N, C-alpha and C positions, 0 to 999 in steps of 0.2 A: 504494498500500497504506496500511498507517495504523497506528500505534502506541498501543497503548492507554494509558489515563492518561501522554497528553503532556504537557507546560507550554506553556499556551496563548501566555503573556508569551515574549520574545524578549531576556535579560539581555547588555548590552554590559559587559566583566570592567573595561573599564577607567572605568564607572558605578558600581562598587561601591564601597563595600557598598552592596545594595537587595534589598530584598523580591518574589517571585516574586508579582504580581499574580494568579497559578489554579495553583493548582499540587492544587486537588481533582479529583481521579479523577470519572472519567461518573457512578461507580455504584461505592459502598461495603459496601451490604448487612451494616453491623455484623452483630451478634446469630447469626450464622448457624446456630449451633449450635441457635439455637432456632428454626429456621420450619422450613417443608415443605422435606427436603431429601432429594436423590437421591445416595446415595453411589457415586461414580465409582472407590472407589479400590477393590484386588485386581488379578488376574492382567491385565498389558495384553503386548501382544508386540511386539517394538523390530525395527528393522533399522541397522545404522549405516549413517552413508553418511559416510567420512574426507574425501572431495572432494568433496563439499556440492553433488550432482549435482541432488539434489532440488529446488533453489533454484536452481541455474546453470545457464547452454546456451553454453557455446564455440560459439563461431561461429553459432549457431542451428541445432545439429547436430538435425536429427529425434530424434536417441537420447537425448532430454534424455526425451522423453516415455515413454520407456519404464519411466524413474528414478523419476519422483515417487511417492515414498511417498504423497502426502497422494491419492491420487486413489480417487477411490469407485467403485471397479475390482472386480469377482469376479472375482480371477487363475487361481484352481481352472476356474470355468465357459467363460474365454475362452479358456484354452489349450483345454479339449476340444474345443472349437469347430475347433479344424485351423486351416489358412488362415497367411494370413504376421503377422499380426498375434502382437506376444510380447511382457511384461515383462521387468524385471530385480529384480524382487521380489516378494515377497507376504508383506504384513502379517497376511494371513490365517493362513497357515502359517509365520510366522514362529515364532524364539525368543520365550519368554515372561519376566515378569521381575513382582515383585512390586512394586507402587506405593501409595502410596510408598514412596521408599527411591534411595541412590545407585546407579549400575549402578556405580560402581567396586566394589562390595561384592559386587556379583551372578555374574559369573563372571571368572574370575583374567586371563582375555585381558581385560578390560576394566579391571585396576587402575589403569593408568593412561590410560586412553583420553582423548584431552582432543579434540575435535570435535563432528560432528554425526552425533545416533540421532534416529530416529523412533521414534514410538511410537504405537499403534492403542488404543483401548477403544469393539467394538461395546457398543451399550444401548440399551432402548426406554424411550420420556420417556414421565411418567405424563400420562393423561387432564390437559389443566389449563387448559379450556375458560373462556373469559374471564380469565383470568393472565398474567402472563410466563412467563415463564423465563432462567436468568442460570446462566452457567460460573464459576462462581468457585475459580481456583487460589491454595491457598497460602503457594502457593514453587516455582520453575521454576527450573534452576542450569544455566544465566545466560541467555540468551535464546531468547522462546518463539515457535515461529510457531504458532499456532494454525487449524486447516482441520474445519471439518464439512461430514460431506458432501461432497466436495471441492470444499470450497470456501473460501478465507481471510477468519477472521471477528475475526484480530487479532493485533496481535504484545504481547509484551511486552517487558523489558531490564532485567535487576535480580533477580537468584537469592536474595531473603530474601524480599521483601514480598508481600501477595497480589495480584492483578488479576481486575478483575469483566469479563466480556461477556455483554451482550443474547442472547440466542439465541430469543426467542419467533419470528421468523417463518421462522428457519433450522432449527430442528428439523419433523419429517418424518412423521406416524404408521407406527409397526412400527421396525424397527430402525431404527437414527442411526451413523454411523460417524464417526467424533471422532479425528483426527488430530492427536501435536502432535510439532512436529519442537525438539527440545531440544542448543542448540548452548549446548557450556561453555569455549568457548576467551573465554580471556582476553586483551587488548592496552592498550598505551599511553593507549585512552581510556575504557574500561572503570572500572567502579566496583566491587572492587578492581580494580587491574594483574592484568597477569599472573603478578607475584612477588608473593609472601607467605611465613608460615611459618604454615600450617597448609594442610590437605589442600582444596578447591576444594571437590570432588565433583558429578559433574554427573547432573543426571538430575529428575525430578518428583520431592522431596525431602519435599513436603507433601500431602497429601490436595486431593482436586479433589472439588466436587460439585456437583450439579445443583440450584439455589433456585428452586424459584417461588415469586410472590409476587401478591398482588394488584392490578389494573391500576395503582391507585397507592398509593405504600405508604411505611412510613417507612426510607428508607435508613443513616440515619444521626442519632442520636441522644447525648446527653452529660450531666453534670450535676458538678459539683464542687462543693467545699468551701471559701469564700472564708477567710481570715484575721480575716473582720468576723464570719464568720457567718450567712455567709447562704449557700445554696444555689443555684446559678446555671448554666443547663444550656440546651440546646436541641435542637430536634428537625428533620429535615432531611426533606419530602416527595420524593417522586419522581412522580412521573406526570401525565395530562391534568389528574385536579382537587387535584393540589397548592395555591393558592394557596385562601386561606377557606377551609380546615379549620379543625376545633376538633382540638386533641392534650390529651388529658389523661395529666397525669404524678400517678403514683401508687408510692408503696414501700411496697412488705409492711413490716409489724412497729412504722413510725410512726401507722398512722392519718393519712398524707396527702395527701391525693387533690386535686389542682386543674390545672387546663383554662388553655390559650391558644391562638388563630387564627392561624392559617401569613398570610405576608403576601404579595406577591406573587411571591416567590421560592421561596415552597412552606416554607419556615423560623418555626417558632413559637420565643418567647423565653419564659425559664422565670428568675424572680426570688423567692424567699423566702425566710421567715426562718428558718434551720433549726428544726428541731422539741425540744425540749428533752432526750428522751427518747434523742437519738441519739447512739447508740456512735460514739468515734472508734476509725477502723481505727489497727493498729498492731504491729508484729511482736511485742508479748506478749499483742495482744485483738484479732487479725487478722479483723473483723467484716464480714460482708456481708453486701448488703441486696437485698432484688428489687425492681428498680424495673423501669414499666414504660411504656410512652407508648405511646397509643392515639387509633387514629381509629375512623369510622365503618365503614372498611373490612380495617385491620389492626393487628398491636402487636408490638411492638419490644420484646423483653424481654433485660435481664442484670444480671448482679450487679456490684454496685456496693458499692465501702468508701471511705469518706469521711473525708481527714485532712488537714493543711494543710502543707506545707513553705515554709519561707522560710531566708534569710538575716539572720544578726544579728551585725554585725562578724565575726569571723572562726568562726564557733558556726554550723554547722545545728542549725537547728530540727523537731524535729517535730512535728507540734500545739502549737508553742510553749514546747517545750522541748528542752535544748541534747540531740543522740545522738551517736553515737560508729560510724560503720557498719563490723563488725567480720563484715568481707565474706572474697573470694575469684574470682580469675576464671573465669571457663566457656566453654570453649568447646563446640559445640552439636553432639557426639557422646556416645553411649551408650556406657555399657561394655563390653568385648570386643573381643577379635581382631582384629574384622575390621568394624567398623562402619563401619552401612548410611547415618549419616544420619538414621534413621527416630524421629521424637521421639515413641514411644508418649506413653502417661501417666504409665505404666508406667518406663519410661526414663528420662522427665524425674523422675520423683520419688521415684525413685533416687538421685541425680545430686542436688536440692536436701535430700534427704531427710541425706547427708553435711555439706550447708553448716547447715542450720538445726538438727539434732541432734548431730554428731558433733561439727563443728568452734564448734557454739555460738555458731552466725554469725545475724547477724542483716541481710544483705547480701551481694548477688553484681552482680558485672559480668560482665554478657553482653558476650562478646567476637567478632567485633569487628563483630559486625552484628545485625541484627536478629533476633533467636530466635523459636524455634514460638510460636503463640499457646497452644499448650498447655502450654510453658512457661509462659508471665507470669500463665495465673492461676492455675496451683495456681504461682507466687509469692503471687498475695493470695489463697489460702486459706490455705497455710503461712502467711505474714509473710513473708516475708523481701524489704527493699527493695530496689530492682533502677536500673543502669544501661546503659542503650539507646545503641547507638549505632548511626551504617553506617557501611561499610565504605571511607572514606572514611582509609586506610590506606598510609604512609611518605611514598608521595610519589604523585598521580595528575597529569594535565594541568593544569598551573594557568591556562594563559593560555585554556584554548577554553570559550567560552561553554559548546558543547554539553554538554561534560563537567562543571560547573557546572549547568546541566540536569537532568543526570543525579544529583547528588547533590539539589537540590532537592525533586524527585522523590520520590525515595526516602524522604527528612526525611517529607513531605508521607502518605504512606503507610503508612512507621511512626506515626508520630504520631494518624492519624486511626483506626489498626489500634487503638491502645494506650492511646488518654485518658482511658479510664477503669479504666484499671488503676489501684487506691493505690499498687499494689507499684513502679510507675516514675518514681523522684523525678527521676534526670538524664538528660538526652536531650545525649548528645558531638558534638562538632561531628569530631575527628578524633584521631587517633591517631600517635602519633610523626612528627610532621612536620616535614622541615627547616624553619628558618625561610628567609622571603625571601620578598618583594614580594607578591608575586602570589600566591602563596600564602595569605599571611596578611588579602587582600584577598578570596580563595573563600573560606575559614572565617570572615570576619567577612559574607559574605553566607546564610552557612550557620545562625551566629547567630541574626541579624538575621529571616531568616526560621520558622526554627523559634522564637522567640521570638512569633511575627504569630502564630502557629500556636495556641502553646497557651501562655501567658504565666504557668501556675497553677504550673510545676514548674522545676526548677533548671539548670543548663548548663554545662556545665567541656567538656574536653578533655585528654587524657592528653600530657601536652608531651616534651620532651627540659629538661636542664638542662646548664649547663656548671659547667665544673669549675679551682680552680685549686687546688690544692695539697690542703687539707684544705677550703674553702672551693666549697662547693657552690649556686651560684646559678639562678636563674629571668629571663631577661633575653629573654622572650617577647613584643612588640605586642600579640599574641591575648590577653594580660591582660586587657586593656581590656573584652574582651566578654562574658566568663566569669562566673557567678555564684560556683562555686568552683572551684579551684585544682586541679591533679591535677599528678604527674607521676611516669614512669617509671625507678625508680632497680636500676641492677644491680651497684653495686660491691658486689666480696667475688668476683664471678665472672665477670665479666666484667673484666679490667683488671687489677694487679699487686699491687692490695689487701691483706694479711694481713686474717684477720678480726675479729683480734683492732686492728685501727685503723678499724672500721668509727665504734664510738660515738664518736668525738675526731673523726669527720666534722663539720662546719659548716652549717646550710642558711640559706641569705639569702633570705629567702623575702619577699613583701608581707605585713605582718601586720596587714594591715584587709581579709584576706578568708580565707575558711577551705582549710587544704588535706589533699587525701589523698594518697598512694603508691598509685596506682593502679595498679603493679606492682613489687615485687622479687622476686625466686627463684633456685635453683636447682638442674641437675639432678642425679636418681639414679635409675641402675638399680634399681627394687625386689628386697632380695636381695641386692644388692651391698654387704658390709660392708667397711670398715676404720677399727681402732680408733685410729691414731695421728689420724683426722677431717683428712687431709692432698690425700685423693684427691678429685677433686673430681665426682668419679660415683660417687662412694662416698651411703651414707644416711648416713653418719655428716657426710660434710664440710656435705651439706645441710642435717641438723640445728642442723651448729653456725652455719652462717648465716644462720640464722634466727634462735637464741636472738640474736646479733651486729648482725643488722640490725632489729629489733625493738630494742635496748637502745640503736641510733642514735634511731628512729624517737619512743621516749619521750623525748629532748630536743627536740624540733621543735613548741616553744607553739601553735603553729596548726594543726597535725595533728584532723582531725575525722574520720577516716575509713581506710580500708587495705584493696586486695584482692588478695594476690600471686597471682603467673603462678605455677600455677595450678592447680584443683581435682585434675583425674586428666593422665595423660600422655597425650598426643592427636598423629595422625597428622600428620607432615610431610616431604615429600618435601625440604627441603632439609638433613635431619636423617639424614644416614648416615653416621655413625660406624662399622663391623660390627661388631665389642663391647655399645656400651653406647646405640647409639638405633633403627640399621636402619629411616629411615624412621618415626621413633619422638621428638616432643619430649617430654625427659624428667623436665621442673617439673615434672612433676605431684605432687600431696602424695598422691595417689595413681595407684598403677599402672593399664595401661587395662584390665583385669579387675576395678580394685575394693579387692588388696592395698594397707593402708596403709603408709607408711613413716614412718620415725621424725617426721619435720619434721609430719608431722598432729598427733601428740599435741601439739608446742611450742607449734602456733598453735593449738592445741583447748585449752591450756591457760593462754595468755595470754589470748582470749578472756573464759574463763569466770569469769577474775581481773580481767577490765576494767570498770569503769566508766565513764559510766552502762551 
C-alpha cells in the first residue's frame, strides 16, 4: 500500500538540522480553479466503521469481505439474487451527508464521533480522450484511504493540505464509484496529536475535484518580486514531453511577455526586470495581476500580487517600508452555533471582513494549521497579511524521524499551494512547544526545510516565555533560526496578576529582531456583564484586560505587531464550564454567531489610531 505525497528522503533525527531532499509531491495541479474541472462536491453517502472492519481482518475471518465498504458491488442487486451471499453494508442506500463538511455538525450522534467513516460518491466522468485525469482533495481530516471502483488508488495523512491522485487509467466509461475512508483518530505520532485546544473535526472538509489536463501540462508555476526589483519564477511541466518545451510567461496589464525553455527535468526558469508600471501589493492597495504560463498544449493561470517582505534590524519591512501588523488570530470555523468547517467564500469573507473593516486590521494569524485556499485567495484580494503554520502544536513525538517526515511534508504541501499568495508573509514552525534539545532539533529542521522551499518569506514561531517577578524574558535556543520572534502571553488571565500590574511588566527580549505578540486574550461570555470588571468571564473584564495589555505592549520597543487570541469564539471540547463555556473557548472578540463584545471596540480603536 502506498501513501500519496510521501517524502523520499529518510531523515535521521540526530543528523539534524537537515533539509529533506525531495519533499515535492508527485503532482500539484496548482491553479486548479482555472482548469477543466468536474466538481464532486455535493451529496455523498456514508457508513460508520468504529471498529475499522473495512481495513482490518482479525484472524483472517471471511467476515471482513462482507464489511469492506469500498468494494465495487451493487448490494441491493446481490440481495435480490438470494442465496448465501450477503453484505453488512450498503453505501448506495446509506445515510447522506453534504460534502465538503465535517461530520461533527451533520448529525447529533456524530458530534463527538472519532474514528473511521466511509464516504461514497458515484459519478460519470467527462469524455477525456487524449487527456489525463486527476482527483484533487483539498483537505481530508485526518487520514484518507481512497478507492476507485473497488481498487485502492492512494492514501494521505494530514488534515489541512491538498493531495492529488492520477486516475487516468483507473476511470471507466459510464458510472464510477469513488469511496473514501476518513479516519479522524489522532495519536502520539500524528500532527497534531490527540490533545489540542480546538475541535479537530472529521470528514472531507474541503472540495473534491476531478481535473482534466493535456498529456503534458503545467503542473506548477510561481513568480515573485525580489527586493532588487526583479521578477523571478519558474514553471514545472509534467508529462512525456516535459523537456525542451517553450513556456511563455504573460502578465496582463503590464504588457509583459517572455519565454523560456524547459530543462531535462521539465522546468523553465524566468528572471526579468520588473516593469516600471508594476504596482506593488499592500493592504492599502491589494493589486493582483492575471499571470499565465503557456505551452503549446496547456496554460496555467493565476492572480498574483507582487510585494517584498524583509527584516532590517528590529523592523519588518513591507515593500521597503516599516509596517506594524495589526491583526488577530483566527480558527477555521464559520459563524454559527453548529459550525461544520465548510469555508465557502461567503463564510470566509464574513470572518475576514470583521478583521479588515471592523478591527481596522491589516493582518491575520491563521491558526493552528493551513486554512483553506479560499481564505488565502480572499486575503490576497482584500489586503490582509497572513501568518501560516502547520499544526506542530504543544508537543509531538520529537525523537521520531517518521513524525519529522510528516511535518516536512505538510510544510511542503502548504508552501507549494500558497507560495503565489502575496498575503502570506510568515511561515511559522511551531506553537507553544516546551523547550528541549530534541524539540529544538525538530524545529530547526523545519526552519531549514521551509527556508529552502521558499526563501522569499520570513520564518517565525509562537514561543513560550519565562518569568521572574515582573521580568519576562525569552530564553529559547530556537530564536537563532527565526527572522521574526513571536510570543504567546496571558498574564492577567492565567495566573494571579491584577490587571493594573500588566503595564509594569518588563520585557527582556533580543533587541536585534522584530517581535510579535502572537497571542494574548481573556474569555468572556457575550452578554455577561460585570460593572466592577473583576469577574474573569465578563465582557467588562475582557475589555479591561485588553486595555491594560495594550498599554504593556506599547512599552515593548521591538514590537512590530500582534494577533490577539482570537477573533471569534470557537468549539473546544476541553472547555466545559457549564455556565460560561459548554464546549466553547470564549476568548473571541466576537461570539460564535458574530455578536461583538466590548473588547472588539477596544482593539478596533487601538488599531485605528496605531501608526503606521
